[in-house]
LUMTORVEX-128691 format. One record per residue (C-alpha): residue in three letters; y, x, z. Coordinates in steps of 0.5 Angstrom, whole numbers, plus 500, padded with zeros to 3 digits. Each point is the difference from the previous one (the first is absolute). Layout:
BEGIN
ALAYXZ/...
% end
This chain:
BEGIN
MET598661702/HIS507497503/ILE501494503/VAL505496497/VAL505497505/ARG505494499/GLU506498503/SER501492499/ARG506496502/ASP500492499/LEU507497499/ASP499496506/GLU501506504/ALA507501496/ALA502493505/ALA504502506/PRO494499507/ARG502494504/ASP497497507/LEU500493499/GLY499500508/LEU496493499/ALA497498507/PRO492498499/ALA499493499/ASP494495499/ILE501501493/VAL504505495/PHE501497493/LEU503505495/SER502500493/PHE504502495/SER503493498/ASP506497504/SER497493498/ASP493502503/LEU504502507/ALA504493500/MET494496500/ALA497504505/ALA506500504/ALA500492498/ALA493499503/TYR501504506/GLN505494503/ARG493497500/LEU496506503/GLU505501505/ALA498492503/ASP493503501/GLY502506503/THR499505494/SER504506500/LEU502503492/ARG503505498/ILE502501492/ALA503506497/ASN502501492/LEU495506497/ASN506503497/ALA501503507/LEU494503501/ARG500504493/HIS500507503/PRO494503503/MET504501507/SER502493501/VAL493498499/ASP497505505/LEU506497505/PHE499493499/ALA492501501/GLU502503507/THR505496502/THR497493497/LEU493500499/LYS498501508/GLY500493503/THR499497493/LYS494495499/SER502498492/VAL503504494/VAL501497494/VAL503503494/ARG502497493/LEU501505495/LEU503499493/GLY498506495/GLY493502503/LEU498506505/ASP504505496/TYR507497501/TRP498501508/ARG494504500/TYR502504506/GLY502495505/ALA493495497/GLU496506502/GLN503502507/LEU500492502/GLY492500498/ARG498506504/ARG505499506/CYS498492500/ARG492502500/ASP501505506/LEU504495504/GLY496494498/ILE505497497/SER499495494/LEU503501493/ALA501496495/ILE503503493/VAL501496495/PRO503501493/GLY507496499/ASP500500492/GLY493496499/ARG496506497/PRO494502504/ASP500507503/ILE493501503/ARG504506504/LEU503496504/SER494496502/THR497506502/LEU505502505/SER501493503/THR495498506/PHE499493498/GLU494498496/PRO500499493/HIS500492500/ASP505500506/LEU505505496/ALA499496494/ARG502493504/LEU506504503/GLU502502494/ALA500494496/LEU504496506/LEU505505499/ASP500500493/ALA501492501/GLY506501504/GLY504495503/VAL501500508/ASP494496502/ASN496505496/THR503506503/PHE499497507/THR493499499/ALA499507497/LEU503504506/ARG496495505/ALA494502496/ALA502508500/LEU499499507/GLY493497500/VAL502493500/ARG495496496/SER499493498/GLU494495503/ASP494503494/ASN503507503/GLU503502493/VAL507503499/PRO503493497/SER502499493/PRO507499498/ARG504494499/ASP502498493/VAL507502499/PRO503499493/ASN499507496/PHE505498495/GLY505494499/VAL507497499/TYR505501506/ARG506497497/GLU501497494/ARG506496497/ALA500497493/VAL505501494/ASP506495500/GLU505500495/SER505503504/ASP495506500/ILE502506496/GLY492501500/ALA494502504/ALA498505504/ALA493503503/VAL500504507/ILE494503503/PHE498503506/TYR495502505/ARG495495504/SER500505505/HIS507499502/LEU499492499/LEU495501505/ALA504504504/GLY506496500/ASP504506497/VAL503496495/ALA508500502/PRO502505493/ILE495495496/ASP504493502/ALA507504499/LEU498502493/ILE498493498/ASP506496503/ALA505506497/LEU496498493/ASP500493500/HIS508500502/ARG501504493/GLY496494497/LEU493503499/ALA495495502/VAL494505504/THR493500501/ALA498504505/VAL492502500/PHE497504505/LEU494505499/PRO496506503/SER501504495/LEU501500492/LYS494504499/ALA495494504/PRO496497494/ASP500493502/ALA508500502/ALA502504494/ASP496494495/TRP504495504/LEU507504499/ARG498500493/ARG499493499/GLU506498505/LEU505505496/LYS498497494/GLN501493501/LEU506501504/ALA503504494/PRO506504505/ASP506503497/VAL499506505/ILE496502505/ILE501504507/ASN495503502/ALA499503508/THR493503500/ALA499507499/PHE496505496/ALA498499492/ALA495494498/ARG498502493/ASP493499499/GLY495503495/ASP502496494/GLY508503502/GLY503493502/SER502498506/PRO500493503/LEU508500500/ASP500500492/ALA498493499/GLY507499502/ASP502503494/CYS507501503/PRO503506504/VAL497502506/LEU505502506/GLN497504505/VAL503500507/ALA499504506/LEU499497508/ALA500508502/ASN496503506/SER507503503/SER505497504/ARG507499497/LYS503505505/LEU496506497/TRP501496493/ASP508500501/LYS499508502/SER495502494/GLN503503494/ARG492499496/GLY501492502/LEU492500500/GLY494504504/ALA495503496/SER495495501/ASP505493499/LEU502504493/ALA493501498/MET498493502/HIS506496498/VAL503504494/VAL496505497/LEU493497500/PRO504492497/GLU503504495/LEU492501497/ASP500492499/GLY508500497/ARG503497506/LEU508501501/PHE501503507/ALA506495502/GLY501503507/VAL498498507/ILE500494503/SER498501508/PHE500506505/LYS495500506/GLU503499507/GLU497500506/ASP498494504/ALA500498507/LEU493499501/GLY498507499/GLU502502507/SER494496502/ILE495504496/GLY502507500/MET503501494/PRO507497496/LEU497494497/LEU504500492/ARG502495496/HIS503499493/VAL508498501/PRO503497494/TYR505505497/ASN506495497/GLU503505496/GLY494502496/VAL497492500/ALA507498497/HIS499506494/VAL494499498/ALA501492500/ASN506502495/LEU496504496/ALA494495499/ALA505494498/ASN504505495/TRP493502497/ALA498492500/ARG506499496/LEU499505496/ARG493496498/HIS503493499/SER507501497/ALA501500492/LYS500507497/ALA507498497/ASP502499507/LEU498506503/ARG505506501/VAL496507500/GLY504507501/LEU497506496/LEU503506503/LEU499508498/SER501506504/THR506504500/TYR496506505/PRO502505500/GLY507498499/ARG502504493/PRO503496493/ASP494504496/GLN495497505/ILE501493499/ALA494495500/HIS496506504/ALA492498501/VAL494504500/GLY496500494/LEU504494497/ASP505498494/ALA503495506/LEU505499494/GLU496498495/SER495496505/ALA506496502/CYS501498493/ARG493498499/ILE501496507/ALA505496498/SER497499493/ARG494497504/LEU504496504/ASN503496495/ARG494499497/GLU497497506/GLY506495501/PHE505504504/GLU507499499/VAL501507497/GLN507500496/ASN502505495/TYR496506504/PRO499507497/LEU496501494/ASN499507501/PRO502506505/ARG507501497/GLU502493501/LEU498500507/MET504507502/GLU506496497/ALA499494505/PHE500506505/ASP506503498/PRO505502506/SER506496496/GLN496494499/THR498499508/MET499493504/ALA505500506/TRP499496507/PRO507499504/LEU500504507/GLU501494503/ALA494497498/TYR496506502/ARG503500507/ASP498492501/ALA493502497/LEU499506505/GLU501495506/GLU494497498/LEU496507501/PRO498503507/GLN505502505/SER496507501/PHE500501492/ARG507499499/GLU502505506/SER496505497/VAL503499493/PHE507501503/ALA498506505/ALA498504493/TRP505498495/GLY505496502/ALA504494499/PRO498497493/ASP506501497/GLU500507500/ASP493500496/GLU502504494/ALA496494495/LEU506495502/SER506499495/ASP504495499/GLY498497507/ALA493499497/PHE494503500/GLN497502493/PHE493500498/ARG497503494/ALA496493498/SER501494495/PHE497494499/ALA495497494/GLY499493502/ASN497500506/VAL498507500/VAL504505504/PHE499507498/GLY503505505/LEU500507501/GLN498501508/PRO506504503/GLU500507503/ARG499499508/GLY505505501/GLN506503497/ALA499502493/LEU505506499/ASP503502507/ARG494499503/LYS500499508/ALA495505504/GLN498494503/TYR497497494/HIS495505499/ASP497498507/PRO495494499/SER502498506/THR507498498/PRO501493498/PRO502498492/ARG507500498/HIS504493500/SER500499492/TYR493501501/VAL499495505/ALA504496495/PHE496500495/TYR494497503/LEU504494503/TRP504499493/LEU492499497/ARG500495506/HIS505496500/VAL504501493/ALA494501496/LYS496496504/ILE493503498/ASP494497501/ALA496506499/LEU501507499/ILE497506495/HIS501507502/LEU498504494/GLY496506501/ALA499505506/HIS504501503/GLY506497503/THR504501507/LEU499493503/GLU493502503/TRP503506503/LEU505498504/PRO501501507/GLY495495505/LYS493500502/SER495503495/VAL496493500/ALA501493504/GLY507501500/SER506495503/ASP506497497/SER503506502/CYS496504496/ALA505502493/PRO494498496/ARG499493503/ALA508499501/LEU501501493/LEU494497496/GLY500494505/PRO494496498/ILE501501493/PRO493500496/MET499507497/ILE496503494/TYR500507500/PRO497504493/PHE498506503/ILE496506496/VAL492499502/ASN499508502/ASP505499506/PRO497497506/GLY504502505/GLU507498498/ALA497493498/ALA498499506/GLN507501503/ALA502494496/LYS495496502/ARG500501507/ARG508500501/LEU502495494/ALA494495500/ALA500502492/VAL494499495/ALA499506498/LEU498500493/GLY497507498/HIS501502492/LYS497506497/PRO503507499/PRO501502494/PRO495502496/MET497507500/THR500505494/GLU498508500/ALA505504500/GLY499505494/LEU505506500/SER506499497/GLY506505498/PRO500507501/LEU493499504/SER497498493/GLU502506497/VAL497504506/GLU493496499/ARG500501492/LEU501508501/VAL495500506/ASP495496495/GLU501505495/PHE499506505/SER493496502/SER498500492/ALA502507499/GLU494502505/GLY496506497/LEU505501495/ASP506505499/PRO502503507/ARG507501497/ARG501492498/ARG497499507/LYS505505504/ALA505497496/LEU498493501/SER500501508/GLU507502500/GLN503495496/ILE496495505/VAL504504506/ASP507499496/ALA498493499/ALA498498507/LEU507503502/ARG504497495/ALA496493502/GLY502502507/ILE494500503/ALA498508501/GLU502499507/ARG496494502/CYS494503497/GLY501507504/LEU501504495/GLN502507502/ALA503506497/GLY493505498/MET496495501/PRO493501496/ALA501496493/VAL493495501/GLU503498507/ALA507497498/LEU496497494/THR495497505/ARG506497505/ILE504498494/ASP494496497/ALA498497507/PHE507497501/LEU500497493/CYS493497501/ASP503497507/VAL506497497/LYS496498494/GLU496496505/LEU505497503/ALA500492499/ILE507497499/ARG503493499/ASP501498494/GLY507496500/LEU501495506/HIS496493501/VAL503494498/LEU498493504/ASP494497496/ASP498493499/GLY495500506/GLU505503504/LEU505495498/ASP495494501/ALA500503507/ILE507499501/VAL500493497/ARG495497504/ALA503503507/LEU506497498/ALA496494499/ALA498501507/ARG493501498/PHE495505504/VAL500506497/GLU493504500/PRO500506504/GLY499507497/PRO499507503/ALA505505498/GLY498507498/ALA501505494/PRO496498494/SER500507498/ARG495502506/GLY495495498/ARG503494503/SER498495494/ASP500494506/VAL508501500/LEU499496493/PRO502495499/THR507501503/GLY504494501/ARG497499507/ASN503500507/LEU498507502/TYR496502506/SER498507503/VAL495503505/ASP498498507/PRO504505504/ARG494500505/SER496503495/VAL504506499/PRO498505498/THR494497496/GLN493504499/THR502501493/ALA507502502/TRP496505505/ALA496503494/ASN506501495/GLY505502506/ARG494506502/ARG500502492/ALA508501501/ALA500503506/LYS495506497/ALA505500494/ILE505501504/LEU497505504/ASP497504494/ARG506500497/TYR504503506/LEU494506501/SER501502492/ASP507500501/HIS500504507/GLY494503501/ASP499496507/TRP500493503/PRO506497502/ARG501499507/ALA505494500/ILE502494494/VAL505495500/LEU497494496/ASP505495497/LEU497493501/TRP502493496/GLY498493501/SER500498494/ALA495506498/THR496499506/LEU499492498/ARG498502493/THR495505501/GLY497497507/GLY503506504/GLU498506496/GLU506504502/LEU499499508/ALA492501499/THR503507497/ALA504501507/LEU493498503/ALA496505497/LEU505506500/LEU500499507/GLY493500500/VAL498493503/ARG497494497/PRO501492500/VAL495495504/TRP499494497/ASP497493502/GLN494499495/ARG500493500/SER508499499/TYR502507497/ARG505500504/VAL503507503/THR498500508/GLY500508502/ILE500507498/GLU495506501/THR501507499/GLU496505495/ALA497506503/LEU504506498/ALA492502497/GLU501494495/LEU507502498/GLY498507498/ARG508502501/PRO505499506/ARG504493501/VAL506498498/ASP506498505/VAL503495495/THR506496501/LEU502494497/ARG507498497/ILE499492499/SER504495496/GLY503495503/LEU496495496/PHE493504503/ARG504499507/ASP501492500/MET493499497/PHE495505503/GLY501500507/ALA492501501/GLN500506496/LEU506503503/SER495499507/LEU494503497/PHE503506498/ASN503501506/SER493499503/ALA498505495/VAL505505502/ALA499499507/LEU492502499/VAL501505496/ALA506504505/GLU494499506/LEU494504496/PRO498506504/GLU502505493/ASP503505499/GLU507502497/THR497502494/ASP496494498/ASN504494503/PRO508502500/LEU502493502/ARG497502507/ALA504506500/ALA505496499/TRP500495505/ALA499506505/ARG506504498/GLU505493499/MET496495505/GLN502495495/LEU496496495/ASP505497495/ARG497500493/ILE503493497/PHE507500498/GLY504495496/PRO506496500/ALA502497506/GLY498492500/GLY504496495/SER502506496/PHE496502493/GLY501506496/ALA501507501/GLY508501499/VAL500505495/MET502496493/GLN506497503/HIS504506500/ILE497502494/ASP503494497/ARG506500503/GLY501508499/ASP502502507/TRP495505502/GLN503507501/ASP494504499/ARG492499500/SER500500508/THR504493500/LEU495497497/GLY494503504/HIS505498507/ALA499493497/TYR493500498/LEU499502508/GLU505495503/SER496494496/SER494503503/GLN501500507/ALA496495503/ALA494502503/TYR495494500/GLY494503506/GLU496495505/GLY506499503/GLY503497494/GLU506502497/ARG506504502/VAL504505498/ALA498508499/SER504504495/GLU498506503/SER493499499/PHE500498494/SER504507498/LYS495503503/ARG494498496/VAL504501493/LYS502507503/ALA492501501/ALA497497494/ASP497504495/ALA500495495/PHE502493498/VAL496495496/HIS502493497/VAL494497496/GLN502496494/ASP493495499/HIS502497493/GLY503503494/GLU504493498/ILE506503503/ASP501507501/LEU505504505/LEU507500495/THR499492500/GLY505500506/GLY502503505/ASP496498505/PHE496506499/ALA505505500/ALA503497506/HIS493502504/GLU498506497/GLY507503498/GLY502498507/PHE495503503/ALA500506496/ALA508501502/ALA498499507/ALA495505501/ALA505505496/ALA506498505/LEU495502506/GLY499506497/ASN492498497/ASP502502492/GLY492502500/VAL498494501/ALA495497494/LEU502494496/TYR494496497/HIS500494497/GLY493496500/ASP497497494/THR494495501/ALA501495494/ASN493502499/PRO498500507/GLU493503499/SER504507497/PRO506501504/ARG505505498/VAL505504504/ARG506503496/THR506503504/LEU507495499/GLN503505495/GLU493499496/GLU501492500/CYS507501498/ALA499503494/ARG494497498/VAL504493501/ILE506503496/HIS496503494/GLY495494500/ARG503494501/ALA508500501/ALA502505494/ASN494497496/THR502498494/ARG494494500/TRP503498507/ILE508500497/GLU497496495/GLY497495504/GLN506499504/MET505499494/ARG496493499/HIS503498506/GLY508500499/PHE504501506/ARG494501505/GLY497506496/GLY506504500/ALA501498508/GLU493503500/MET502506497/ALA506501505/GLN495499505/SER495505498/VAL506505500/ASP503498507/ALA493501503/ALA499507497/PHE508502502/ALA497497507/PHE493505500/ALA505506498/ALA505498506/SER496499505/ALA493504498/ARG502505495/ALA495497496/VAL503499493/ASP502506497/THR505502494/GLY494499496/GLY499493502/PHE508498499/GLU500503493/ARG494496498/LEU503494503/TYR507501497/GLU496501493/ALA496494500/TYR507495503/LEU507503497/GLY497506497/ASP497495494/PRO504496496/VAL496494499/VAL498499507/ALA508502502/ALA502495495/PHE495494503/LEU503502507/ASP507499497/ARG499493497/GLU495498505/ASN502502508/PRO506505499/GLU500500507/ALA494503501/MET502505495/ALA506502504/ALA496500506/MET495505497/ARG506505498/ARG503499507/ARG493503503/PHE499505495/GLU507502502/GLU499500507/ALA493505499/ILE505505497/MET505499505/ARG495501505/GLY496506498/LEU494496498/TRP501500493/GLN502507496/PRO500497493/ARG500505494/ARG506501497/ASN499494494/ASP498495505/LEU506501504/GLN505500494/ARG497494497/LEU500496507/ASN508502501/ALA501498493/GLN496493500/PRO504495503/ASN497495506/SER497496493/PRO501500492/ARG504494502/GLU506504503/ALA499505493/ALA501494495/GLU506498504/
% end
């Protein structure tokens, strides 16, 4: 019998140990809550008069086990009583609570550990030394709050009792109530409700609340401010519902944390039926926030941003920071209080006032901006939106607004009319001098950054005749516009492709024009996604100098967004305070087989039916099948070789056909439906929009329907979820099995591509896959299901060696999942320390050789992307190595325990040592030719590995659309599957042709992506290019459609095919080459 030994590590061990150096005192009071600590400090001023000494400390400083041990050694000896008010239960501070329990008993110190969230935890009572009755009284005193009750609780902890020798009962302090209120008068624009914590009131820590109330009042909003212990406290929640129904506010500003939805799916705040702006009283100092690229730490992000999104709240920003109070010196630690952040208070008040105006203004008076993307800045890709016909949807929005009573005149009735409105010859002009005046209103630091990057405004290419020219048009009070390029469209500067570079003057001018000339009251950006939310600035909780806020200002933002993209929707919500309304993806259908593949299938079926018949007939059919496969361009992808037995060849062909046939493809594009239009109208009326989850319907996420709800995603603290762990383990096994089948051995080192949106969709399946490959598993708190640590799996359980896993993370993952970076770093460190040999633990062996454990890499803070598609779009790459070096440069930031640092050499070593690269795709509503991101990351790695001499690395594309049965294909196999099954499939093409201009754009995008994979990874062969050419330009019907609806797309395809030939990526057959050379850019040219 073997004893299985597991090593574990708690997440708290990832924090740096600290020695608080607290001297002993009569009483030591500990809590995670600064409000608790502030009340204890206030009570100390009365305790001091009695000669009682007090020390207080925030439990955040005692998360690391070593910090707890140092505290016990330094502070407990000589202390008489310890009181701990613990938020979250034992599992949030298990090591500390258990150590205190043991040490206090050994030293004869009184110990009271009570829950701070109202949830009983018998384990805390067991650790305490007080009798249950006395402990309950102490808990009641601290729950009641206020300086008097806190003073009584601390005295009771020292054994001071009432005359009947009992711990005194708490004095009655209102649990909830009205703090300040003013009735609406004729001069007001509306009413606002402000909601904040009772604990802040009791601690006298309400300066930011007072500042916010005053700012709202100054802008004409009559404020009723209320306090309560929590939105989940039953009595307080019921009272708040009644108050909000009676008050009928036009906007709610909420300063409490976490979500508050109950079993019925509602929140007390829903009773107001108005927008709810979430604000953060940050737990960091202003100085730290100023330096931070992320804006908020992991706990603030979860409490004040992510979880409130579950209630449908809109994150409006930070209104205060914590700074030290002088009283802290006498109690052994800095005492922190909230200090108003005036810039943030003003922004929130302005945003609240604008939402209130939307609610009270007559619809006919409201001015609405309706923007479409120009990303990625090409004329054939205007109105790009993932899965959405944005042109047709924009026309439907205009028609619906007209019926609702908005002033909409001469609006476009169809996409063709809308495209005519965007004709470059019919632009809106704004004089340069007017722009200069408006620019002066923006923060100086932002203005300086624009001038530093782009020079003076009169150097901008969009300037003509002394004015900026915008592709926009008015239809009454609705202005249709194309979002300008953030950088130069043609001769782009290199800085444009650095996401830290601010937008050019014409981009800035466009948003200022919308605010100052068009005077819009609300902005609708149609579809995923634009560029505003990706401009430089903090990831969340930005300042007025951050580009998104500087340009949008306090304008209410409505953002219809594909429901299966939670990560990029969250970017818009958190940086623009947008109402992200989920819309359906396109309907799905089976690919079937078309074109030459249908002929191959017919022959295979005929061969199958000839079983047992004339051997000569079967032999002839087998030869015909192989010839047909060659003509269809699939022979190489099926692995056919000269001299291969007929049975094996036919088996491979049949497997490829089945794989393609089973592919689910999109049937056209989605057009906003009535329910989604209802949500837009409701948002424009400043009514509450119900929240709804984001996810992929094709993966069984029926809960994302109906769409038209305000999107939210998962709590990052639960990632990976237990379900994700089970699915991730299956995916890891599939990867290992495929590699073993291909190479006859286990992989020693793998680079895994990790994206933020996929992590949100799946609950962290890809991260779970990485942990499973490494041979560790997450540990969850069984009450909250949050991840609290990791533990190793024994080699005997694994039945294989561990894998040295490196993560290449996206910028979105970096910004959203800081705790998961710590989790994986802890896992790496734990595995590196295991006493296992080199064969079983290649990570330990690599650590011994290199003495460094960098295993997480990605773009630098504030940057996004992989740096590859910019070169491909410009055509300025000399060879494949140019693309590889661009990928390496975009991935040189290492994210270890010490934070971010430049480590380009370390990442290059990991790429060079990798046996395999894996990207896992979790749903089929998009594929790797839908856009350029897949090619940038997967192809970018392939090019980088080749540039470093690692040509033999295996490139795998995982498919977990069915998480119960994951599939792993080579990158070449997946490209062939998508080209033949979707991009060149008659069924898909006919679906796109129903959408005119946008359908042609989707076809051109597929060609672009295929070219990018060929250029970077050599993953698309001649057969793939031939099939695409024949399906588009080589098909007279499709070519005529392109010429009629989107001739720019036709020209773009022709240029791509020509570039593929020029760069040696496609060796066309002679007749294809002759047709391409003879073909003008479009049939229209031929007619002329």
